Each structure stands twice: as structure tokens, then as C-alpha cells.
C-alpha positions, -999 to +999 in steps of 0.1 A: -319-735+120-305-708+143-268-709+152-275-719+188-295-749+177-268-759+153-242-757+180-262-777+205-269-804+179-233-803+166-246-797+131-227-764+126-198-764+103-165-751+118-139-731+098-104-728+111-081-703+093-045-713+099-035-749+105-004-743+126+004-751+162-029-735+173-053-742+144-046-778+137-051-791+173-083-769+175-096-783+142-089-819+154-107-813+187-138-800+170-137-829+145-132-855+173-164-842+189-183-849+157-184-815+141-176-809+104-144-789+101-130-770+071-093-760+077-079-732+056-041-726+052-021-707+026+007-732+027+000-759+001+023-784+018+004-782+051-029-788+032-015-817+014-002-832+046-035-829+064-053-844+034-030-874+035-035-877+073+001-867+080+005-845+110+034-819+112+024-810+148+037-832+176+006-827+197-016-842+169-006-878+162-012-893+128-034-920+143-058-894+155-057-871+124-060-899+097-094-913+108-109-878+110-097-870+074-108-904+061-143-899+076-145-864+061-148-847+094-117-826+087-111-812+052-082-790+044-080-765+016-062-733+005-095-719-008-110-691+014-142-695-006-153-724+017-159-699+045-192-693+029-202-728+041-191-721+077-213-713+106-183-705+128-149-692+118-118-694+140-089-672+132-057-689+142-030-671+122+005-661+132+011-628+150+049-621+148+066-588+154+087-566+130+124-560+131+116-530+153+096-551+177+062-537+166+032-560+162+026-575+128-011-583+126-012-584+088-022-621+089-052-612+111-062-584+086-059-608+056-081-634+074-107-608+084-109-595+049-114-630+036-142-636+061-158-603+050-163-616+015-185-645+028-199-631+061-235-640+064-263-637+090-259-660+119-222-665+115-198-665+145-162-653+141-137-660+168-102-645+169-077-668+187-044-654+176-024-638+204-025-600+200-027-567+218-058-555+236-085-539+213-075-559+182-108-576+180-129-545+184-104-521+168-092-541+138-114-571+131-148-555+138-143-525+115-135-548+087-165-570+092-187-540+097-182-532+060-207-560+053-235-538+066-244-565+091-248-556+128-226-573+153-245-591+181-276-593+159-267-604+124-233-618+131-212-625+162-176-617+171-155-628+201-119-633+212-108-665+229-070-668+235-052-699+225-035-717+255-015-743+236+016-756+254+035-776+228+045-810+241+024-808+272+009-843+278-013-833+307-030-801+296-045-800+261-072-780+243-099-802+260-089-799+296-075-763+296-102-738+305-112-715+276-115-678+282-141-661+260-149-625+256-175-613+230-182-579+216-218-581+229-233-604+256-249-625+229-215-629+212-200-641+245-229-665+251-227-682+217-189-684+217-190-699+252-216-724+241-195-734+211-164-741+233-185-759+258-188-786+231-150-793+231-137-780+265-143-792+300-146-756+312-151-722+297-147-689+314-166-660+299-154-624+306-170-590+300-152-580+267-127-591+241-101-567+255-102-584+289-096-618+272-068-603+251-051-588+281-055-620+301-035-638+275-007-613+276-007-614+314-003-652+314+028-651+292+044-619+306+041-634+340+064-662+328+087-638+309+093-617+340+100-646+363+123-663+339+142-630+335+145-628+373+162-662+376+183-655+345+196-624+361+202-641+394+221-669+375+244-643+360+249-627+395+255-661+412+282-669+387+302-639+399+301-650+435+321-679+450+304-711+460+270-699+448+249-723+428+216-708+414+202-743+409+207-752+446+193-718+456+161-725+436+158-760+450+160-746+485+135-718+479+111-743+463+107-761+497+085-732+508+049-744+504+034-710+497+042-677+480+069-692+457+068-708+423+101-721+408+114-708+375+147-719+360+175-701+340+184-712+305+199-701+272+169-678+265+133-681+256+117-693+224+084-702+209+058-675+200+041-661+231+066-656+259+091-639+236+067-618+216+039-608+240+058-583+261+065-563+229+028-564+218+018-550+252+045-523+253+036-512+218+000-508+228+009-490+260+028-463+241-006-453+225-017-443+260+016-425+269+025-454+292+059-471+292+061-507+304+097-503+315+097-533+339+082-557+313+105-545+285+135-549+308+125-585+315+122-592+278+156-577+271+172-597+299+159-629+284+169-619+249+205-613+261+209-649+274+220-664+241+248-639+241+257-648+277+258-685+267+279-678+237+304-659+259+304-688+283+313-712+255+342-691+245+354-690+281+350-728+284+372-732+253+398-709+267+400-728+300+404-759+280+433-743+261+415-742+228+414-712+205+378-704+197+385-697+160+398-732+156+372-750+176+344-773+166+312-770+186+283-794+190+249-781+199+226-806+216+189-797+211+176-769+189+139-770+196+128-741+218+117-765+246+121-802+256+107-831+236+091-811+208+101-803+172+092-766+173+121-743+166+103-710+165+125-683+180+147-710+195+175-696+217+197-725+206+195-713+170+204-678+182+234-692+200+245-709+168+242-677+148+262-658+174+290-684+175+291-690+138+316-663+131+336-670+162+344-707+159+356-729+131+326-753+128+292-758+144+272-790+143+240-798+160+220-829+170+183-830+177+163-862+176+131-842+167+145-816+143+163-831+112+171-798+095+173-761+104+182-729+086+210-708+100+215-674+083+202-687+050+220-720+051+203-754+055+220-775+081+211-811+090+213-828+123+244-850+127+244-884+143+253-884+180+281-909+184+309-916+208+334-906+180+317-873+175+317-864+212+354-871+213+361-851+182+343-819+191+360-793+213+328-784+232+293-797+236+266-771+244+234-785+259+207-760+249+175-781+249+171-809+275+154-836+254+146-866+275+159-889+247+195-879+256+217-900+279+234-871+296+257-894+318+269-910+286+275-876+270+295-865+300+316-896+300+326-892+263+329-855+258+358-833+269+341-799+276+304-793+281+284-761+286+252-773+303+226-746+302+198-768+316+214-784+347+210-819+333+244-831+342+241-832+380+268-857+388+296-839+370+322-847+396+322-884+386+326-879+349+355-871+326+341-839+310+348-804+322+312-792+328+304-755+329+269-746+341+249-714+342+248-696+375+275-715+394 
């Protein structure tokens, strides 16, 4: 049976390399639509968890994962050898950057070399990991070409960027349009047909590089606009009677030409933080310098330092020596109501303050334990006694589980980086906000 027939009949077997924040939701979506899925991950604990129906991704509830595993629709393994059974292989591996902010695509290379060993006629390979333009054609394709098979005829290769927004209850893999760009028109057609099985809408483009660049544009758009309001917040703080939050609220009343973004302690996660550097690295190959984009990234990366300085100032105004102070961080996930701590600005704030204050504790209802500079630290229980004992509470992640009015009534000094304590005038605590 040809690949197209297998896709239309949902009899094709789907491989997903990397069962993380992108790969596991994708694997579950395919399995829910009745396709057989083989998930591959090098982390044995993740494989064990999936096999037992236990999800480590907040967007994939156990009650959805467990039945799929029990019915055999989703099988997890550490063995790359199962790729030989797959008609389609999705690459969903991490793409971090190095200490010098250069792209690290080593995981993509390892996955591509594993696919090469079992690449066979009629197989479709789709790269979904966020990366710089020309990765699909310049890195993955040369590896697969070693098989002697011809792309677009014997096997098919495409790029389709992940658009996962952790914690988003409205937009999921199913109802977020899927951009697809193949190496050849036939590659695009088959990849589009595949995602038509699980997505409400697909959007084919002319090439992988267009799809790769579209993903970077989406995230750099956010990076630049967040940097804008972060810089304005710092400026507003130097002026008298200037509240950036009120400014944004006023500007947001314009029904056209404006989209609100908000300041904060920095940016986290994978894409928004990393993507600007992937693009700037690639741009240098063409003697082009993305100065504007890099400046925005640097502005956002400086925010944890700005917040840390604000904490020291708040302690000083309260008459407390920083070196003797005890700090409580509220929320260490990189965004609201999730457990994901990748590149969390809250953790960066903790690292900066660690050598400047006597003690740092944290509470996060979604994150029981974190690592700070090699040490494992557990979340402390949020009690009235704790709020009264600490010298400063720093609100870094605005989880909806927190009762901020209660926190403001019990704490002495608060640095609110998310503007969640809006009625500070009627509470006991001294509240310090960003941009006012």
C-alpha cells in the first residue's frame, strides 16, 4: 500500500522522536485519531512514565494518555530500531543554544542519523524542532541522502514547526493551524495530508526554509514587543506618577493597530528566549547583523537583574540589610499555571540573589523541586507564618492558585513583577511594582 493510501486509511504507523513538551502531545493527538504511534526517547524515566500511563506534561492529562497506552495505540521505547516499522517519523527533539549563544542542533543530527539506519522507500520524515532556516535542507537532507534514496521520489522530507503553547486551554495541537513546507511539492502534499488527519487546518508553504523562518518570526515578534514594554517599564519607573500598567491599559482601548504586551521578570521557556539567537547566528553567515532583534533579546535577558536590584532596593527602604534578609519567591515556572521551568526568569532571579541575601525559599504549587546552581531545593509550604517571617516576597510567576490579597495582607514587603496586587493601598504590605 502506498503512503498516501496508508495516511487516508489511518493505517500508517507514526514515529515520534522526543517525548517532551512537543513530542508527547503530538503523539497523543495521532493516537487519539486512531493511528498507531511509536514514541522514542533517550530518557528511560520518560519511557517508563508513558508506559504506565503517567504524564509528565501538563497539557496531556493521565486520563487521556492511559487509555491510549492500554489499547496499544501509543507505545514508548528507547530503541531507535523501531523506526524501521514507521511509515512517518516526526523529529521533536530539543534545540538549545550553547554558552556562546550559538545553535546546538546535535539532537537533530543524532535523530537524523538514527532515521538513516532504517530509512526505506515510501517513508516520510518531518522535522518539527524549532531551528534556523535551511536546517531541513542543509543538515537533515544530506544525512538522509547517504541512503542512496531520492527525496521526493523514494522518501519524503518536510518541516512543520511546532506551535505548542504550554498551559493554553483554548489553542491545542488540534485547532492550531499547522504550517507545512516540503523539500519537493510531493513532500509538502504528503506531509499536509498527514496533518490533515489531526488538525483542523493546515497551511502549506513553498519550502522548508519558509516554514522554518515563519516559526522564528512568530516568536521574535513576541520577543521584540516584550522587550519594548520591559524597557518602557524601566523608563516609567524613573519618572514621577507614571505607571506602565495604566499606560498599557489606556493604549489597549484602541481597537486597531495595537496589541498589548506586558512587562515582567524576563522571558522563559524555549522558543521566545532562544529563537532570536538562532536567527542572528544564521544571519552572520550572510554578513547580516540582526542588531534590532539581538538588542530586544538582551533587553529581556537583563530583566532578572533589574528585578534583583529592585528587591535589594525594597529591602533597603524597609530598613533591612540584604545580606541578612530572607527572601520568598512565589512561582518558579516560566509562565502561569504550568510546571515548566525551562529558562525560567524566576530561577535566574534566585541565582542572582543567592550570593546577596542570607536565605532564599520558593513556593510553587506546580513545581515541587528545582535545581539552583547544582543544589536541589524543594518548594516550601505557603503559610501565614512564613509570610510574616520572610523579609520580602517576590512574585515572579502569577499562578491563578495564589490568593494575592491574602499574601498582601500577611507579608511585610512585596516585589510584584506581574501586577497582580492591584489594590495595594488597602493592604498592610509595602508593594513595589515594575514600571511605577
